[in-house]
Structures are given as structure tokens and as C-alpha cells.
C-alpha positions in Angstrom: 78.8 95.9 72.5 75.8 98.2 73.0 72.2 96.8 72.6 70.5 98.4 69.6 67.3 96.4 69.4 64.2 98.0 71.1 62.9 94.4 71.7 65.4 93.5 74.3 64.7 90.5 76.6 64.4 91.2 80.3 64.6 88.4 82.9 64.2 88.7 86.6 67.8 88.3 87.5 69.3 88.2 91.0 69.8 90.7 93.8 73.4 89.5 94.2 76.0 90.6 93.3 75.3 94.3 93.3 76.3 96.2 90.2 76.4 95.1 86.6 77.9 91.6 86.3 78.8 89.8 83.1 78.5 86.0 83.6 79.6 85.0 80.1 76.0 84.7 78.8 74.4 88.0 79.8 74.5 90.8 82.4 72.8 91.0 85.8 71.9 94.4 87.1 71.3 95.0 90.8 70.9 98.3 92.7 70.2 99.0 96.3 67.6 101.7 97.3 65.5 101.3 100.4 63.3 104.4 99.9 62.8 104.4 96.1 59.4 103.9 94.6 60.5 102.9 91.1 63.9 102.3 89.4 64.6 102.4 85.7 67.7 101.0 84.0 68.8 103.2 81.0 70.8 101.8 78.2 72.9 103.9 75.8 74.5 103.5 72.5 78.2 103.0 72.2 78.9 106.7 72.2 76.9 107.4 75.3 75.0 110.2 73.6 71.7 108.5 72.9 69.5 106.5 75.2 68.3 103.4 73.4 66.2 101.7 76.0 64.7 102.5 79.4 63.8 99.3 81.4 61.6 99.4 84.5 63.3 97.1 87.1 60.2 95.2 88.4 62.0 92.9 90.7 62.7 94.0 94.3 64.3 91.7 96.8 65.2 93.1 100.3 65.4 96.7 98.9 67.6 95.6 95.9 66.2 96.2 92.5 67.3 93.8 89.9 67.0 92.4 86.4 69.0 90.3 83.9 69.6 91.1 80.3 70.6 88.0 78.3 71.4 90.1 75.3 73.7 92.6 77.0 77.5 92.3 76.7 80.7 93.9 78.1 81.0 97.4 76.8 77.3 98.2 77.3 76.8 101.8 78.6 74.1 102.4 81.2 72.8 104.5 84.1 69.8 104.6 86.4 66.8 106.9 87.0 65.3 106.5 90.5 61.9 107.6 91.4 60.7 108.6 94.9 59.8 111.6 97.0 61.6 114.9 96.6 61.4 115.9 100.3 64.8 117.2 101.5 63.3 118.2 104.9 62.7 114.4 105.4 66.0 113.3 104.0 64.8 112.3 100.5 66.1 113.9 97.3 64.9 111.6 94.5 64.7 113.2 91.1 64.2 110.9 88.1 65.2 113.7 85.7 68.7 113.0 86.7 70.7 110.1 85.3 72.6 108.4 88.1 75.8 106.4 88.2 75.8 102.9 89.6 77.7 102.9 92.9 79.2 99.5 91.9 80.2 100.5 88.3 83.5 99.0 87.4 84.2 101.5 84.7 83.0 104.9 83.6 82.8 106.3 80.1 83.2 110.0 79.5 83.6 112.8 82.0 81.3 115.1 83.8 80.5 118.3 81.9 79.4 120.9 84.5 75.9 122.2 84.0 73.1 123.5 86.2 71.2 120.3 85.2 73.4 118.3 87.6 71.6 119.8 90.5 68.3 118.3 91.7 67.0 121.7 92.8 66.3 125.0 91.2 69.0 127.7 91.8 66.4 130.5 91.1 63.8 129.3 93.6 63.4 131.4 96.7 63.1 128.0 98.6 66.5 126.9 97.4 67.1 123.2 97.5 63.5 122.6 98.5 62.4 123.1 94.9 63.0 120.2 92.5 64.7 120.9 89.2 63.1 119.1 86.1 66.0 119.4 83.6 67.5 116.2 82.3 71.3 115.8 82.8 72.0 112.7 80.8 73.7 114.5 78.0 76.4 115.9 80.3 76.8 112.8 82.5 79.4 110.0 82.2 77.9 106.6 81.7 78.7 103.3 83.5 80.2 100.6 81.4 79.8 96.9 81.8 83.2 95.2 81.9 84.6 91.7 81.7 86.7 91.6 84.8 88.7 88.6 83.7 92.5 89.3 83.7 95.4 86.9 83.2 97.5 87.3 86.3 99.7 84.4 85.5 102.3 83.8 88.3 101.7 87.1 90.0 102.6 86.9 93.7 102.2 89.4 96.5 105.5 90.5 97.9 104.0 90.2 101.5 106.7 92.3 103.1 106.6 92.3 106.9 105.1 95.7 108.1 108.2 96.3 110.2 110.4 96.0 107.1 108.3 98.3 105.0 109.5 101.5 103.3 106.6 103.4 101.8 106.9 105.9 98.9 103.8 108.2 98.6 103.3 109.4 95.1 100.8 110.7 92.5 100.2 108.5 89.4 100.2 111.5 87.1 102.8 113.7 88.7 105.4 110.9 89.2 106.2 110.4 85.6 104.9 113.4 83.6 108.3 115.0 83.3 110.6 111.9 83.4 112.6 111.8 80.2 113.4 108.1 80.8 109.7 107.2 80.5 108.2 107.0 77.0 106.0 110.0 76.3 102.9 107.9 75.7 103.2 106.4 79.1 103.9 109.5 81.2 101.2 110.3 83.7 99.6 106.9 83.6 99.6 103.6 85.5 102.0 102.3 82.9 104.3 105.2 83.7 104.6 104.0 87.3 105.6 100.5 86.2 107.9 101.6 83.4 111.4 100.1 83.7 113.0 103.4 84.6 110.4 104.0 87.3 110.8 100.6 88.9 114.6 101.0 88.7 114.4 104.3 90.6 112.1 102.7 93.3 114.4 99.7 93.7 117.5 101.8 94.1 115.6 103.8 96.8 114.9 100.6 98.7 111.1 101.1 98.4 109.0 98.1 99.4 105.6 99.7 98.8 104.2 102.6 96.6 101.3 104.4 98.2 99.2 105.9 95.3 97.1 109.0 95.9 93.5 108.4 95.0 92.9 106.6 91.7 89.2 105.8 92.2 86.9 107.9 89.9 86.8 111.5 91.2 85.4 114.9 90.2 86.9 118.4 89.7 84.6 120.8 91.5 82.8 123.4 89.4 84.4 126.3 91.1 87.9 124.9 90.4 87.1 124.3 86.7 85.8 127.9 86.5 89.3 129.1 87.6 91.0 126.9 85.1 92.2 124.5 87.8 91.6 120.9 88.5 91.2 118.5 91.5 94.6 117.1 91.0 94.9 115.1 94.2 91.6 113.2 93.8 90.1 113.4 97.3 86.6 113.9 95.8 85.3 110.4 95.0 82.6 109.8 92.4 82.8 106.0 92.4 84.6 103.5 94.6 85.2 100.8 92.1 86.1 102.4 88.8 89.6 103.8 88.2 89.5 107.5 87.3 88.8 108.2 83.6 92.4 109.4 83.2 93.5 105.7 83.5 92.4 102.3 82.2 91.6 99.3 84.3 93.9 97.0 82.3 96.7 99.4 82.8 96.2 99.3 86.6 96.4 95.5 86.7 99.5 95.5 84.5 101.1 98.0 86.7 100.4 96.0 89.9 101.8 92.8 88.2 105.0 94.6 87.1 105.5 96.1 90.6 104.9 92.8 92.3 107.5 91.1 90.0 110.0 93.7 91.3 109.0 93.0 94.9 107.1 96.2 95.4 103.7 96.3 97.0 100.8 98.6 96.0 98.9 100.6 98.6 95.9 102.7 97.6 94.9 106.0 99.3 91.1 105.6 99.5 88.4 108.1 100.4 85.4 106.4 101.9 84.5 109.3 104.3 82.6 111.5 101.8 81.7 111.7 98.2 81.8 114.4 95.4 78.2 115.3 95.9 78.9 117.8 98.7 76.3 119.3 101.0 72.6 120.0 100.4 73.7 122.6 97.7 75.8 120.1 95.9 75.2 118.1 92.6 73.3 114.8 92.2 75.5 112.3 90.5 74.7 109.0 92.2 74.2 108.2 95.9 72.1 111.3 96.7 69.6 110.4 93.9 69.6 106.7 94.6 68.8 106.9 98.4 70.1 110.0 100.1 68.7 109.0 103.5 70.6 105.7 103.5 73.9 106.7 102.0 74.6 109.8 104.1 74.7 110.8 107.7 71.9 113.4 108.1 71.4 115.8 111.0 69.1 114.0 113.4 66.9 117.0 114.1 67.1 118.5 110.5 67.4 115.8 107.8 67.7 118.5 105.1 71.3 119.0 106.2 74.3 116.7 106.4 76.6 115.8 109.2 79.9 117.1 107.9 82.7 115.3 109.8 84.8 115.2 106.6 84.8 119.0 106.1 83.8 118.3 102.5 80.0 118.8 102.8 78.8 115.2 103.6 79.8 112.0 105.4 79.1 108.5 104.2 76.8 106.6 106.6 78.7 103.4 107.3 76.2 102.6 110.1 73.9 101.5 107.3 74.5 97.8 106.5 74.2 98.3 102.7 76.6 101.3 102.7 79.0 99.4 104.9 78.7 96.5 102.4 79.5 98.8 99.5 82.7 99.9 101.2 83.8 96.4 102.1 82.8 95.1 98.7 84.9 97.9 97.1 87.9 97.1 99.2 87.6 93.4 98.4 87.3 94.2 94.7 90.6 96.1 94.8 92.3 93.3 96.7 90.9 90.3 94.9 90.4 91.6 91.3 93.2 94.2 91.2 95.7 92.5 93.6 96.5 95.6 95.7 98.3 95.0 99.0 96.8 97.5 101.3 95.0 100.8 101.9 95.6 104.1 103.5 92.2 105.4 104.6 91.7 109.2 104.3 90.1 110.7 107.4 89.7 107.2 108.9 88.1 108.5 112.1 84.9 109.1 110.0 84.7 105.4 109.1 84.8 104.5 112.8 82.0 106.8 113.8 78.7 105.5 115.2 75.8 107.7 116.4 77.5 108.0 119.7 80.9 108.9 118.2 84.2 107.2 117.2 84.6 103.7 118.4 87.2 100.9 118.0 84.2 98.6 117.9 82.4 100.3 115.1 80.7 98.3 112.4 83.4 99.2 109.9 86.3 98.1 112.1 84.6 95.0 113.1 83.7 94.1 109.5 87.3 94.5 108.4 88.8 92.6 111.3 86.7 89.5 110.7 86.9 89.7 106.9 89.1 86.8 105.6 90.4 89.0 102.8 90.7 92.5 104.2 92.2 91.4 107.5 95.2 90.1 105.7 96.3 93.3 103.9 98.1 96.4 105.2 95.6 98.8 106.8 96.8 102.4 107.5 94.6 105.0 109.1 94.8 108.8 108.7 93.6 108.9 112.3 91.5 112.1 112.4 88.6 113.9 110.8 87.1 117.4 111.3 84.2 116.3 113.5 83.9 116.6 117.3 86.5 114.3 118.9 88.0 113.7 115.5 91.7 113.4 116.6 92.1 109.7 117.3 95.9 109.1 116.9 96.7 106.0 118.9 93.1 104.9 119.3 92.5 102.8 116.2 92.2 99.0 116.6 95.0 96.5 116.8 96.2 95.4 113.4 96.0 99.0 112.0 98.9 101.3 111.4 98.4 105.0 111.7 99.9 108.1 110.2 101.7 109.8 113.0 101.4 113.6 112.8 103.0 113.9 116.2 106.2 112.4 114.6 106.0 114.9 111.8 105.6 118.0 114.0 108.2 116.8 116.6 110.9 116.1 114.0 110.2 119.5 112.3 110.3 121.4 115.5 113.4 119.6 116.8 115.5 120.4 113.7 114.1 123.9 113.7 115.8 124.3 117.1 112.7 124.6 119.3 113.3 124.3 123.0 112.1 121.3 125.1 111.7 118.9 122.2 114.3 116.3 123.3 112.0 114.0 125.4 109.4 114.0 122.6 112.1 113.3 120.0 113.1 110.2 122.0 109.5 108.9 121.9 109.2 109.5 118.2 112.5 107.9 117.3 111.5 104.7 119.2 108.1 104.1 117.6 106.0 106.4 119.7 105.2 103.8 122.4 103.5 106.5 124.4 100.8 106.6 121.7 100.7 103.0 120.4 102.1 100.5 122.9 98.8 99.1 124.2 96.4 96.3 123.3 99.4 94.3 122.0 100.0 96.8 119.1 103.4 96.3 117.5 106.1 98.9 116.9 105.2 99.2 113.2 101.9 100.8 114.1 103.5 104.3 113.8 103.8 105.4 110.1 106.6 108.0 110.4 106.9 111.0 108.1 108.0 114.6 108.1 106.5 115.5 104.7 103.5 114.1 102.8 101.3 115.3 99.9 99.6 117.6 102.4 102.1 120.3 103.2 105.6 121.4 102.3 108.0 119.2 100.5 111.4 118.5 102.2 113.0 121.2 100.0 110.4 123.7 100.8 110.4 122.8 104.5 114.0 124.2 104.7 113.4 127.0 102.2 110.2 128.8 103.2 108.8 130.2 106.4 105.4 131.0 104.9 103.0 129.3 102.5 102.9 130.6 99.0 99.5 129.4 97.7 98.3 132.3 95.6 98.1 130.1 92.5 95.3 128.2 94.2 93.0 131.2 93.8 92.1 131.5 97.5 94.1 134.6 98.4 96.7 132.4 100.1 94.2 131.4 102.8 94.2 127.7 102.1 96.8 125.2 103.4 98.3 124.9 106.9 99.5 128.3 108.3 101.9 126.7 110.7 104.5 124.4 109.1 107.3 124.4 111.7 109.6 125.2 108.9 112.8 127.3 108.7 114.1 129.1 105.6 117.6 129.5 107.1 117.8 133.2 106.2 116.1 133.7 102.8 112.5 133.0 101.7 112.7 130.7 98.7 115.6 130.2 96.2 118.9 131.9 97.0 122.5 132.0 95.7 124.0 132.4 99.2 126.3 129.4 99.6 126.1 129.4 103.4 122.3 129.2 103.3 122.4 126.6 100.6 124.8 124.5 102.6 122.7 124.7 105.8 119.6 123.7 103.8 121.3 120.7 102.3 122.6 119.5 105.6 119.1 119.9 107.2 117.6 117.8 104.3 120.1 115.0 105.2 119.2 115.4 108.9 115.5 115.0 108.2 116.0 112.0 106.0 118.4 110.3 108.3 116.1 110.9 111.3 113.3 109.3 109.4 115.2 106.2 108.4 116.8 105.7 111.8 113.4 105.7 113.5 111.5 102.6 114.7 108.3 102.3 112.6 107.9 102.2 108.8 109.2 105.4 107.1 107.0 107.2 104.5 108.9 109.1 101.9 107.2 111.8 99.9 107.8 111.3 96.2 110.5 113.7 95.0 112.0 114.5 98.4 114.8 112.1 97.6 115.9 114.6 94.8 115.1 118.0 96.2 111.7 118.5 94.6 110.1 121.9 95.2 106.5 123.1 94.9 107.8 126.7 95.2 106.4 127.1 98.7 102.8 125.9 97.8 101.8 123.7 100.8 98.4 122.8 99.4 98.8 122.1 95.6 95.6 120.0 95.5 94.5 121.8 92.3 97.8 122.2 90.5 97.9 119.7 87.7 101.0 121.3 86.3 104.8 121.7 86.9 104.1 122.8 90.4 103.2 119.3 91.3 104.9 117.2 88.7 108.3 115.9 89.6 111.2 117.5 87.7 113.4 114.6 86.7 115.3 116.3 83.9 116.9 119.3 85.6 118.5 117.8 88.8 121.2 120.1 90.1 124.5 118.6 91.3 123.4 119.0 94.9 120.2 117.1 94.2 122.2 114.2 92.6 124.2 114.1 95.8 121.0 114.0 97.9 119.6 111.2 95.8 122.9 109.2 96.3 122.7 109.8 100.0 119.1 108.7 100.2 119.8 105.5 98.3 122.6 104.6 100.7 120.6 105.6 103.7 117.7 103.4 102.8 120.1 100.5 102.1 121.6 101.0 105.5 118.2 100.7 107.2 117.4 97.5 105.3 120.8 96.1 106.4 120.2 96.7 110.1 117.1 95.0 111.6 117.8 96.8 114.9 116.3 99.9 113.2 113.0 98.2 112.5 112.1 95.9 115.3 108.6 94.6 115.4 108.4 95.1 119.2 108.8 98.3 121.2 112.2 98.9 122.8 111.9 99.7 126.5 115.3 98.7 127.9 113.8 95.6 129.4 115.7 93.0 127.3 119.4 92.5 127.5 122.1 90.7 125.6 124.4 88.1 127.2 126.9 90.9 128.1 124.1 92.6 130.1 123.6 95.6 127.8 120.0 96.7 127.5 118.3 96.8 124.1 118.1 100.6 124.2 120.1 103.2 126.2 120.4 107.0 126.1 123.8 108.7 126.8 125.0 112.2 127.4 128.1 113.7 125.9 130.2 112.4 128.9 129.4 108.8 127.8 127.2 108.1 130.8 123.4 107.4 130.8 121.2 110.4 130.5 119.7 111.5 133.8 116.2 112.6 134.5 117.4 116.2 135.1 119.1 116.2 131.8 115.9 115.0 130.1 114.0 117.9 131.8 116.4 120.6 130.5 114.5 122.5 127.8 117.7 123.9 126.3 119.2 120.4 125.6 119.2 119.7 121.9 121.7 116.8 121.8 121.7 113.1 122.8 123.3 109.7 122.0 121.1 106.6 121.5 122.6 103.1 121.8 120.7 100.3 120.1 121.7 96.7 121.0 121.1 94.4 118.0 121.9 91.4 120.1 119.3 91.9 122.8 115.9 90.2 122.6 114.9 87.1 120.8 114.1 87.9 117.2 114.0 85.4 114.4 113.6 85.4 110.6 110.7 83.9 108.8 112.8 80.7 108.4 113.5 80.6 112.2 117.1 81.8 112.0 118.2 84.3 114.6 117.8 87.9 113.6 120.7 89.6 115.3 122.4 92.9 114.5 125.2 95.2 115.5 125.5 97.5 118.4 124.6 100.9 116.9 125.3 104.4 118.4 123.4 107.4 117.0 124.6 110.9 117.9 122.2 113.7 117.4 122.8 117.5 117.7 120.2 120.1 116.7 122.0 122.9 118.4 124.0 125.8 117.0 127.3 124.6 118.6 129.5 121.6 118.1 129.3 119.0 120.9 132.2 116.8 122.0 130.9 113.2 122.7 132.7 110.5 124.5 131.8 107.2 122.9 130.7 104.7 125.5 132.6 101.6 126.3 130.7 98.3 126.4 131.9 94.7 127.1 131.2 93.6 123.5 134.0 95.8 122.0 135.8 99.0 122.1 136.1 100.2 118.5 133.3 102.2 117.0 133.1 102.6 113.2 131.5 105.6 111.7 128.8 104.8 109.1 126.8 108.0 108.6 127.7 111.7 109.1 125.3 114.2 107.8 128.0 116.9 107.8 130.1 114.9 105.4 128.0 113.0 102.9 127.7 110.5 101.3 127.7 107.6 103.7 131.1 106.2 104.4 131.3 102.4 104.2 134.9 102.4 105.3 134.3 105.0 108.0 136.6 106.4 110.7 137.3 104.1 113.7 137.2 105.6 117.2 138.3 103.8 120.3 135.6 103.7 123.1 136.1 106.5 125.7 137.8 108.6 123.0 136.0 111.7 121.8 134.1 112.6 118.7 133.2 116.2 117.8 129.7 116.2 116.5 129.0 119.2 114.4 126.2 121.6 115.0 122.9 120.5 113.3 124.1 117.0 112.4 123.8 113.3 113.0 126.6 110.7 113.2 126.0 107.0 113.3 128.5 104.3 114.5 128.4 100.6 114.7 130.6 98.4 116.9 133.5 97.1 114.8 134.0 93.3 115.0 137.2 91.8 116.2 138.2 91.0 112.6 137.8 94.6 111.4 
């Protein structure tokens, strides 16, 4: 309910907690600004179109401005005007003509309507951003809304899957269900669409243990995109770190989490704390810039008019400032404690670990998370790079963090493309990338493995296009990665050639099988399980349309076959703990029969030699995993043993005859997977050890040692 009386009561209130907090009797407002000279709280009517009261916040405690309104209630719309010097050359960009959003707002009402009034400076001034603009922007700004955060979670329980057992499904809330005929029309493209029965059924059949949602925190579509009739579909342009985007509703989010948890599926959020939607010095003023620019952003030390741009998006949040660091950790705790999420994937995480001297494992952010009793217990995944100097930090994040492994992505793509000299690197990637992550006691689940993600080609396009096709983005096909390590197999895009189609389908199965046989959690891009295409667009960040929405209703027969294969492949991984060990496999541990936990064989059935590893033309190998080596136990203390597993891999153009090795534990190998002949074969062919198996070109075959009773 919005306050309508002009004689509103104002009490001093408290500096904590920050934001607008309903305590059941009234609302406490608290805003941090170290350099402001005056702060005004602006209250609006229920439509947000008329300001009904402007209240000077007279209380200031440790740079937090605060007051308490006993007559305010949930639903009240508000914003701030912050007074101070407009001196960009000294890092200050205060402009009280601009209505500002509360960084701690739990909900936003309305959307940004683009206008020159959003900019704190005059476009027509010869001094550019040094000249203050005096136009009021309140009419075209969204408003903050006071919320009652109470929610009945009932018996909600976190699934708490072990990281080593995790299978991640990266998806976009809107794109996932927009075209799914089994989801009610009213729910499509929403949080409720993700948790609809048909959606959950699909995820469970895929063996998914966690959905990783692309950004859902409030974000902005840039003005230049809107002018082109496009939209920031992906959401990596954050406006507010607490409020769900205006497309969605807070209650829907919580109901989604509760439904997914009931199905045993965790929720991981892709979060963007490295920069904000305000851009560089020529960008708009929505919130942080007008509240305290010099505190919230990293500024050039010798030129405070300009921003350090490690994010490549115009600005970088200043997590070296204790209040900015507090905002980020408060936001993370909010999503864990109030919204029950199970983890986070941090976009451009290197930026969060930067101190004035550069990236550090001991940065304030990493230290704060590590000691936090809430945040240290959830899944933490880094995108371990940014665009600043020394930004590539794969393998260098702190213990306890998992990392997106782009070395895995590029190696798998290049190996199956047939590039020379990739076999040694493939071996490292298949076994958890110990060369990158096996230090400081980091476990084998540190490597998040993927060959496709939102950023780049889909699986279908990876085997169908040699070049990007991004003209629809309006940037003359200059955006998106130019090198994709892809192979169209003889035709660019769709084709009716049955030989090309067959090779593409086989390569899809090879990619998926490699991913799900690798040590380390697999990340599956939404739609890859059913041949989704973006028509060669490898950067559809602005395509809120059928380019990005999954096409559920027109699955071709081959795509149904791929979906069936993917479901069985995922089930196979879950059934075999030897494929997802928590410790790196080095050949140091042995079973009672003396067989090492991991061994590599050549086609002759003997261990691979150093000279063979150094042969750049070699594109085939056999990997033996011993499920009986090493001491592994379940959560209840029971032994966690598995089969002996033999994985044959051939990325070459010729068939390779493999002699299956003989081991003391048995001499009958049973075929479980053959990417040449899908689907998986539960009653597969049996081959006696030392007999031969002809592995087809560009294929994988997997065997387990048959028991004596089989």
C-alpha cells in the first residue's frame, strides 16, 4: 500500500540492515553513500507515476543514511535522490535530478524507458560528460518496491548432491519453455515454466541434478539494442543484484525452487557481479553511479574521470571497498537464505578476485566467501577469466571453487575435428585436467567440463557450420568468437546429403559421450540433447526469438534418437561411480589384483609408450578405469566400488583394430556403448580378452568387464 498522506511520520530508524526492510510494523530505509552531502527518499503512488513525498534522510551513521517510516507498508514504491559534487575528474557524479534505484531493492516496478534524461551529463555540451544535465528522469525510471519477504517453504530440503555426482544443465528461463507445447501457455517463458511437470520430467529423464539459470537478477537492454528492435536476452547487464528481473515474479522464483528441490534438482544462478548496466563515463545513471561513483566502481588511479574496464563492458565493480563487498555478499546470502538457491556460477570471476595489485586467491572477496558460514557451503563455480591484464586464471582460483574449463572445450572440439597432436591433451581433459587443478588439495570435481555453452555454437551448429552467422545481431557479423574449432563435414548449414547427416549425427554422439565419460561434472547446454540449432549464430545474446528459444514441437526422428541416446548415456554415468571419482586418478592406487586405477593402452593391448604419446598423428587410444582400485565410500560408509571399464576412442578417418586387454579379474568384456550403433546396448556384445574389436572411424566404444555370472 502506497502512502498518500503528506503528513507522514519519520523516525530515525537504523543503519542496518541496508535496503528497505518491512518489520511487521513499518519500513526501515538505509542507503550507503560515503561521499554524498544529502540524501532524499522519494515515495510514489501505487502507479509509480506521481511522487507523493520527498523525505530528507537526516540520520547518518558510518556513511549509511537511514530513516524509519511507521506508516509505510509492503508495496510502497520508492527511489532516492542523492546530492553531492558533480566532479567527474575527481570521481564524483552526483546529480540529484536523477531518481536512483536502491542497490538493495528486493523488487522493481516498471521498466526503464530510454531517454536522454537518464544521463547525468549533457550530450550537446562541448565538454561532454563534464557538464551536468538538469533534466528529471523519474517519469521514465522503474521504482523500487517494498516487499514482505516471508514465504512458506514448508518441508523444502536442499538436494545437496555431491559435486562429483553433479550433472549441470545450463538454460535460459525464457528460452527453455517458450515453445514447449507440453507447458501451459500462461507459464511459458517464466520461472513456473521451468518447474512445470513436463519440464521437470524432461530434466529427470536426462539425469540432471542441477539447473544453471542464466542471469535472472534485474537487467537492462542497452539503448542501441532497443533502437535496432533487439533486446538483451541473455541478461549479462545487471541493474540490481537482489530483485528478479521484471519479466518474472519473486513468488514464482521461490515456487520454482521448491518444485525443483522436491524433484531432487538443485538450482544454480549465473550471477554478474563484475560490472553493472551503467557502462563507462558516457553511460546512464540508474543507481550506483549517482549514489557514490567513487566507492562503487574501480576508477583509473591517475584519471578518476574514467573507469577501469576489466569486464569489457565499460566499468568494473570495486570489491576492494568494504561496503561494495558487503553488498555482493549480502546479495549472495539473500539468494541462498531467502530464495533457497544451491550455488552460483560467477561471470568473469577473475574481476571479483582483483585487488589493486591484480588477481589474488587471497582477495577480499574470496576470503569473505571462504569464511562465510552460509556461502562457503554452497556450490561455487568460477568463469575463471576477464578481459583485463592477466585475466586468464584457469586453475588459479581458491580451493573449494569449481571452474569452467575452456581448455576442455577447445581440446574436445579440436580432437574430434581431427587436429594433429591432440591426444596427450585429450588424456588430461578426460581425467579431470589434473595438470590445471591438482594442487592445494583441490578435488577432481574442480573442472566443470563442457564443449558447448550459451556463449558459442550449439552442439548441432558445432558439426554443421565452419563460420559464424551473426548478421541478425546487427553488427555486420563481427561479434562472437571467430574461431570455433568446428567442422561442417562438407556443407555449411542444413543439408539433405545423407552421408553428411550421418557423420554429423555420429559426431554429436561422440561429443556427448566424451563429455559424460570424463572425470569432473559435465555441463550440458540446454537443447543439445535434442539437436537444437541457432542457425549458426554463435552470439545470440540479443535474440529473444525463435533463434534462441528451444524448439520442442518439431523434433525430427534423428533428434528423438539423439534424445534417447542422451538419456541412456546420462544414466550410464550415474550408474558408474568410476566415471566421477572425487580424487584425481594417477595410476598410484591399485586393486587387490594389482591393476592400477587408470591405464592407457594401444591397439595391440599393451600400455601406451611415451613415443606413442608423442606421435602427433595418433588419434586413437584405449583407457582402462579400475572401479575396484582406491578406497571410496558412500555417505553411509558402504564401499563404493565399480566395474572395470574400457573406453576405446578413435577420431581418425580409418577403422582401428583393438585387442582388448586381459586382466586377472576376468576375460570377458561386454560392450555398453558404441557411438556408431546407437542407442546404448544394455545386452551388448561379449568379447573375449585378447580377441579383437574393430573400432570404427570417428567413434567411441565402451566395455565393462562381465561378471562370472553373466
